[in-house]
C-alpha positions as CSV (number, residue, x, y, z in Angstrom):
1,M,60.2,-40.6,-25.9
2,S,61.1,-42.8,-28.8
3,L,58.1,-44.5,-30.4
4,S,57.5,-46.6,-33.5
5,F,55.3,-46.0,-36.5
6,D,51.9,-46.7,-34.9
7,V,51.9,-43.5,-32.7
8,K,50.6,-40.3,-34.2
9,G,52.4,-37.1,-33.5
10,G,51.0,-35.4,-30.4
11,E,48.2,-37.9,-30.0
12,K,46.9,-38.2,-26.4
13,L,47.1,-41.4,-24.4
14,G,45.0,-40.8,-21.3
15,L,46.5,-37.8,-19.5
16,F,49.7,-37.3,-21.4
17,N,51.0,-36.8,-24.9
18,F,53.6,-38.7,-27.0
19,K,55.5,-37.5,-30.0
20,K,56.7,-39.6,-32.8
21,K,60.5,-39.6,-33.1
22,T,61.4,-42.8,-34.9
23,K,60.1,-44.7,-37.8
24,E,61.4,-48.3,-38.1
25,K,59.9,-51.3,-39.7
26,T,59.0,-54.0,-37.2
27,T,58.0,-57.7,-37.2
28,E,55.9,-59.5,-34.6
29,V,57.8,-61.6,-32.1
30,S,55.1,-62.7,-29.7
31,S,51.6,-61.7,-28.6
32,Y,49.5,-62.0,-25.5
33,Q,45.7,-61.8,-25.1
34,M,44.6,-60.3,-21.9
35,M,41.8,-61.7,-19.7
36,S,40.1,-58.3,-19.5
37,D,39.0,-58.7,-23.2
38,T,35.4,-59.7,-22.9
39,G,34.4,-58.9,-26.5
40,T,35.8,-62.2,-28.0
41,G,33.6,-64.4,-25.9
42,Y,36.7,-65.9,-24.2
43,Y,34.7,-66.9,-21.2
44,S,31.6,-69.0,-21.4
45,W,30.1,-67.5,-18.2
46,N,29.7,-64.3,-20.2
47,G,31.3,-61.8,-17.9
48,D,34.4,-60.1,-16.7
49,I,36.3,-62.3,-14.2
50,Y,36.9,-59.3,-11.9
51,K,33.1,-59.0,-11.4
52,S,33.2,-62.2,-9.4
53,D,33.0,-61.4,-5.7
54,I,35.0,-64.5,-4.9
55,V,37.9,-63.5,-7.3
56,R,37.8,-59.9,-6.1
57,S,37.8,-60.8,-2.4
58,A,40.8,-63.2,-3.0
59,M,42.8,-60.6,-4.8
60,R,42.1,-57.5,-2.6
61,P,44.2,-58.4,0.4
62,K,47.3,-59.1,-1.7
63,A,46.9,-56.0,-3.8
64,Q,46.4,-53.8,-0.7
65,T,49.4,-55.3,1.0
66,I,51.6,-54.7,-2.0
67,G,50.3,-51.1,-2.2
68,K,51.6,-50.4,1.3
69,A,55.1,-51.4,0.3
70,V,57.7,-48.7,0.0
71,A,59.2,-48.6,-3.5
72,K,62.9,-47.8,-3.7
73,H,65.2,-47.3,-6.7
74,M,68.6,-48.9,-6.3
75,K,71.8,-47.8,-8.1
76,K,75.5,-48.6,-8.0
77,D,78.0,-46.1,-6.5
78,A,81.5,-45.5,-7.8
79,D,82.7,-48.6,-6.1
80,G,80.0,-50.8,-7.7
81,K,78.0,-51.2,-4.4
82,L,74.3,-51.0,-4.4
83,M,72.7,-48.0,-2.8
84,V,69.3,-46.3,-2.6
85,N,68.9,-43.6,-5.2
86,D,67.8,-40.5,-3.1
87,D,67.9,-38.0,-6.0
88,P,65.0,-35.6,-5.7
89,Y,63.5,-36.5,-9.1
90,M,63.4,-40.2,-8.1
91,R,61.9,-39.5,-4.7
92,F,59.1,-37.4,-6.3
93,L,58.5,-40.1,-8.9
94,L,58.1,-42.9,-6.3
95,E,55.7,-40.8,-4.3
96,E,53.5,-39.6,-7.1
97,P,54.2,-41.5,-10.3
98,N,51.6,-39.6,-12.3
99,E,49.0,-36.8,-12.0
100,M,46.1,-39.1,-10.9
101,M,47.8,-41.8,-8.7
102,T,50.0,-42.2,-5.7
103,M,52.5,-45.0,-5.7
104,Q,50.1,-47.0,-3.5
105,L,47.4,-46.9,-6.1
106,L,49.8,-47.7,-8.9
107,L,51.1,-50.7,-7.1
108,E,47.6,-52.0,-6.4
109,K,46.6,-51.6,-10.0
110,L,49.6,-53.4,-11.2
111,A,49.1,-56.2,-8.6
112,N,45.5,-56.7,-9.8
113,Q,46.5,-56.8,-13.4
114,L,49.3,-59.3,-12.6
115,E,46.9,-61.6,-10.7
116,L,44.3,-61.5,-13.5
117,N,46.5,-61.8,-16.5
118,G,49.8,-63.1,-15.4
119,N,51.3,-59.9,-16.9
120,A,51.3,-56.2,-15.9
121,F,52.7,-53.2,-17.8
122,A,53.6,-49.7,-16.9
123,L,55.0,-47.0,-19.2
124,I,58.1,-45.0,-18.2
125,D,57.6,-41.4,-19.5
126,R,61.0,-39.6,-19.8
127,D,61.9,-36.0,-20.2
128,E,64.2,-34.6,-22.9
129,N,67.3,-35.7,-20.9
130,G,66.1,-39.3,-20.6
131,Y,65.2,-39.1,-16.9
132,P,61.9,-40.8,-15.8
133,V,59.3,-38.2,-14.8
134,R,56.0,-40.2,-14.8
135,L,54.8,-43.8,-14.6
136,Y,51.6,-44.9,-16.2
137,P,49.9,-48.3,-16.0
138,L,48.9,-49.8,-19.3
139,V,45.6,-51.7,-19.3
140,G,44.6,-53.2,-22.7
141,T,43.1,-56.2,-24.4
142,Q,46.1,-57.4,-26.3
143,F,49.9,-56.8,-26.2
144,R,52.3,-57.8,-28.9
145,L,56.1,-57.8,-28.8
146,L,57.7,-56.4,-32.0
147,Q,61.3,-56.3,-33.2
148,G,62.7,-53.7,-35.4
149,E,65.2,-54.1,-38.3
150,Q,68.0,-52.9,-35.9
151,G,67.0,-55.5,-33.3
152,T,65.1,-53.0,-31.1
153,L,62.1,-54.4,-29.2
154,Y,58.8,-52.6,-29.1
155,L,55.6,-53.3,-27.2
156,N,52.4,-52.9,-29.3
157,C,49.3,-52.6,-27.2
158,F,45.5,-52.2,-27.8
159,L,44.1,-50.2,-25.0
160,L,40.6,-50.4,-23.6
161,T,39.8,-47.1,-25.3
162,G,40.2,-48.9,-28.7
163,K,43.4,-47.1,-29.6
164,Q,46.6,-48.8,-30.6
165,Y,50.1,-47.6,-29.5
166,T,53.6,-48.9,-29.8
167,F,56.4,-48.1,-27.2
168,R,60.0,-49.1,-26.9
169,Y,60.2,-52.1,-24.7
170,A,63.1,-50.4,-22.8
171,D,60.5,-47.9,-21.6
172,I,58.2,-50.5,-20.3
173,I,58.0,-52.1,-16.8
174,H,56.9,-55.6,-17.5
175,L,55.9,-57.8,-14.6
176,R,55.3,-61.5,-15.3
177,K,53.8,-64.4,-13.3
178,D,53.7,-68.1,-14.1
179,F,56.5,-67.5,-16.6
180,N,56.6,-70.9,-18.3
181,D,55.5,-71.6,-21.9
182,N,55.9,-68.2,-23.5
183,D,59.4,-66.8,-24.0
184,Y,58.3,-63.2,-23.3
185,F,55.0,-63.2,-21.5
186,G,53.6,-64.8,-18.4
187,D,51.1,-67.6,-18.9
188,S,47.5,-66.8,-19.0
189,L,45.3,-67.8,-16.0
190,A,42.3,-68.3,-18.2
191,P,42.6,-72.1,-18.8
192,A,42.9,-72.8,-15.0
193,L,40.1,-70.4,-14.0
194,A,37.6,-71.2,-16.7
195,P,36.3,-74.5,-15.1
196,L,36.3,-72.9,-11.7
197,M,34.2,-69.9,-12.9
198,E,31.7,-72.3,-14.6
199,I,31.3,-74.1,-11.2
200,V,30.9,-70.8,-9.3
201,S,28.4,-69.5,-11.8
202,T,26.3,-72.7,-11.7
203,T,26.4,-72.9,-7.9
204,D,25.3,-69.2,-7.6
205,Q,22.4,-69.7,-9.9
206,G,21.4,-72.9,-8.1
207,I,21.4,-71.0,-4.7
208,V,19.4,-68.1,-6.1
209,K,16.8,-70.5,-7.5
210,A,16.6,-72.5,-4.3
211,I,16.0,-69.3,-2.3
212,K,13.3,-68.1,-4.7
213,N,11.5,-71.5,-4.4
214,S,12.0,-71.7,-0.6
215,N,8.7,-69.8,0.1
216,V,6.6,-72.4,-1.8
217,I,4.8,-74.9,0.4
218,R,3.6,-78.1,-1.3
219,W,1.2,-80.3,0.8
220,L,-1.1,-83.2,0.4
221,L,-4.6,-83.4,2.0
222,K,-6.0,-87.0,2.3
223,F,-9.6,-87.8,3.1
224,N,-10.5,-91.1,4.7
225,Q,-13.9,-91.3,3.1
226,V,-15.3,-90.9,-0.3
227,L,-16.6,-87.4,-1.0
228,R,-18.1,-85.6,-3.9
229,P,-15.8,-83.3,-5.8
230,E,-17.6,-80.2,-4.5
231,D,-17.2,-81.5,-0.9
232,I,-13.5,-82.1,-1.4
233,E,-13.0,-78.5,-2.7
234,E,-15.0,-77.1,0.2
235,N,-13.1,-79.1,2.9
236,T,-9.8,-78.1,1.2
237,K,-10.6,-74.4,1.4
238,A,-11.7,-74.8,5.0
239,F,-8.4,-76.6,5.9
240,T,-6.3,-74.0,4.1
241,K,-8.1,-71.0,5.7
242,K,-7.7,-72.6,9.2
243,F,-4.1,-73.6,9.1
244,F,-2.3,-71.3,6.6
245,Y,-2.0,-67.6,6.1
246,R,-2.7,-67.5,2.4
247,K,-1.9,-63.8,2.1
248,K,1.7,-64.4,3.3
249,L,2.5,-67.8,1.8
250,N,2.6,-68.9,-1.8
251,L,0.7,-72.3,-1.6
252,E,0.3,-75.0,-4.1
253,E,-2.8,-77.0,-3.3
254,L,-2.7,-80.7,-4.1
255,P,-5.8,-82.3,-2.5
256,V,-6.1,-86.1,-2.7
């Protein structure tokens, strides 16, 4: 695995190790801030968008449907025609891309990241002969595209664990959605979802408040004759005791 200067020799990234093999000076080309970053106060509703039941219920059917798809690797034969790569190493890779995931789980994870952020990343881990042996999803708070002095592109990422790594872009599977403004990354969904999440949050709070106040009964008791204050209080208590279950209802007495 060829990595740039940011990766320490033998440092662990999740379940696997990477070894530093190259050292090349790089310059930043482009960067992308992920929506999963909640530490910057990016969202005024003060929460992770995936915590919303509406957002999750909308994403779940699509992610599960994509997870059921059968992944195939296509290659060209000697005549230049496309054919399915049925080599054993590729068949095993597409069935179990890493130690903790099946291909269905990997596809669902990438689909969720793509819907949330407009971008999804997976790292191709290769053996000493350059053959892919594992696929790992990369979930972070920020991704930057770097270019080396020799023109090689690298992907610098800040993972949720707080660690920073840089990988060759050629070893990255990069899925993009709403590919419009940025030359390298898909557009963020945050500007479009921010007003919606404000409305959802306000509506939910209003419903909860209305439910909490629904057990309060406000009523007026009118007397047709002039009574002394002590008689009004006595008649009010008698009326309440007769027509309401005070132990079960939260009453607000407003005698007139």
